[in-house]
N, C-alpha and C positions, 0 to 999 in steps of 0.2 A: 497467835490473834491475831499480828502488821497483812498478818497474809490474806485474810478473811476480810478485813480492811478495805485493802488494794484493790482488792479482784472486782468490786463490783469498780473501781473508780478504771478498770483500763476498759468494760463497756460503757461510759461517758466518754471516754473520749477520742472513740470509735466509732461513738454516735453523733457525726457533727449538728450545728440545729441550720437551717436557714432560716431566710425573712421570706414574708409574704414575696410573690409573684405572679403575672397573671398569663394564665395556659395562653392565651392568644400572643408575648412574647415568644410561644417554643420554637423554634426555628423551622421554617416548612422544607418538608423533602426535594427530591428536584421532579421538574415540569413532569407528569404522566405524559403530556400526547406531543410529538412531534411537530416542527415547525414546517409545517406544511402549508402551502399558498391559501391563500383567504376563498378564494376562487373550487381549491377541490375537498375544502370542509364541509363550506356552502353542496357542495354534486353528492354528497353523504347518502343513502335512504336505507330505509329498513328494509333490512330482509329476513325478518325473523317469519321458518312456516311458524304454524300454530296449530297445535299446541311446540313446544321445543322441547331441546333439551338443555337443558341447567346446569354451569361447572360454577366451582366456585373454589375461588383462590386460595393460595394458605395466606392466611391475617400477614399485616406486617405492620408491627408491632415496631412504637418511641416512645421509649422510656426514661425520662430523667429527673433528679433528684431539686426541688426548686432550691434558686438562689444557685444553680454550677452554673451552669449561663452555658452547659456542654446537654447536648443530645447526644446518645446512644444508640444507633439505628440497629434493631437488632437482627430487621432481615424476612426473611420468610420462615414460619415457624408453622407448628400442627398445630390446631383445632381443640383447645382443650374439650375434656368430653362435655363437660355445662353447655358448650358454644355446639359444642358439634349437635349437640341434639336442642338446642334451642336452635338452629339451620330445615335441621330436617321438620320440627313444624313449621316450619319455613314452605320448604318443601310440599309437604301436604294439604297444606295450605291451597295452593299456589292449582297442585291436579286438580283437587277438590273444588277447583273454579275454573280450568280447564285454563290454564294459560301455559304448564310444564307438564312435560308427559313422565318426566324422569332429573331430578337434580340428580349431581355426583359431584364428592370432592375430589380437586385436581390434590395427587401427592407432592410434596416442597418437592420432595428430589427430580423430576419432571421441569422445573424453574432452575435454571442456570441461577448460581449465586451471581454473579458475574453480573446480574439483567438488577440485577437490586434497586440502583439511582441513574437519575438520567430517561432520556432517549425511549431506549431499547425496553423499561418498564416494563411497557405497556405493549409491544413489540415481543416479549418474552412470555408473556401472562400471555398473549393470543395466542402464542406454536403452542404453548405447552395445552392452550383449551383446542387447537386444534389437532393434537399429538389423538388425543380424548373424545377429540368428534364431535363435541358439544355447538350447537351452535347460537351460544352468548357464553358470558365470563363476570361473575359477581370480585369485584373486586374494595378490599373489606381496608381500609387503615387507619390506626388510631393511634393519639398520644397522647399520652399522659405523664402526668407530675406527682408525682412523690414522694414527701415530705413527710424529715422528723422535727417536732420539738416539748421545749421543755417546759411541763407542770408545777405549780406551785409544791408539788409532790417531791421534788425531784433531790430535795435534801432527804431522803428517806433511801435516792441509789448507795450513800454514806456504809450502811449495812447488809450484808447479804437475805436477809429476810424483805430489805425496803427491796434491795435491788431484785428478783426474782414474784416479789407479791406485791408491790405497794407504783401505783399505776400515774407514775410521775414522768410519763410524755404522752406525747400525743401524736398519731401519726397519718394524715391527709395522704386522699386523694383525691385527681380532678383523673377526667378522659373527657379527647373529642373523637370518636368518629365518623369517618365518611366512607362513602359507597359507591359505586360507579360500577351499571351492567351496560355492557359495555359489548355489541357484535362482532364474535371471534375473527370475523370471513373481511370485514370492509372495518369496522374499528369503529363504528356507528355508536354514541353513546346515547340510549337510552332514556335511563334516569338516574338521577341521583337522590341519597339519604345522608338525611347526618344525626347522630346525637352524640349528647353529652350527659354527663354522672358527677356526683360528687361525692364523699364520706369520710370519715373518718373515727377514726376511739381512739379512745387512752389503757394503757401496755403499762409495764414491768419492764424496766432495758432490760431485763435478757432475752423477752422477747418481742426485743424489738422488729428483729430481718423479718421474724414469720409472719408474723403482722402483717408488715408492710405492704408481703407478701399477696398474706391472704385479703388484702383490703383492697388492693390492684386487681386481681379475679375478679372481687365479686364486683367493683367499680364499673371494672370493660365488660363484666358481664350488662350492667345495668344498663349500659347506654349504645351495644348492642343492641339491644332488646328494644330501645327508643330506634335505632335505624329499620326493624323487623318492620317495626308497626308503620315507620315512614317507607318503605316500598311496599307493603302491601296496599297504601294506599294509592301510589303514589302506580301501582299495577295495573290496578281498578278503572285508574281515567284513562292512562293508556291504553286498554282494551276498548275502553269506551268509543277513543278518543278513534282509531283503527278501524270498530268497526261503525259508526259513521260516515266516515272518507271510502269504505267498501260497499255503502248503500248510497250513497253519494253517486257513486261512478256504475 
């Protein structure tokens, strides 16, 4: 019986509670763009054909626990099935509007893991895009906070039934996602988009790890949907700007 009572306590000691901390305090990764002369940056010009081939880079994910002060930069990963389906929906809409004629996901194996940070990051992405012969590449980066808190029902963790069924803990996740559309050949930045999402849920202590992962994936997908909505609006504005420029000439 003592063993049964001590088992839930093992879960409690393994789950540290963190204090609230702003998502804006997440340390940013190294700058994406190389430190070239301002004149060179001003000299960059758009060169996309219309329609063009769009590549989607593997996602860059950064996740940390609230209050820990340390981030875990995981680098390039594969898109989850629900994320891939969402992005494929963007591609169909862009094709219907005449902006692109093909959308291709760049496999993570094409990106050198050594280029995760620093000035080589964007270059590594562009090299992978050039191997697939896409005209522009979409780079998506997310920063996430994941925290676990105790609520007043935590006293029931002292029993096996309480540890398994009583929601004495709260899981919270917040995500900020940004995206860049960059020319594969010239590094010209066509547009940016950003999105954010937050959610929380209560659960029993035994289910904390799985609940945290599921909540994180849900919130990341919500932020990605916002990015897609903004990308669509900005793509329409960019197309209208290019059309007016061509008429002016």
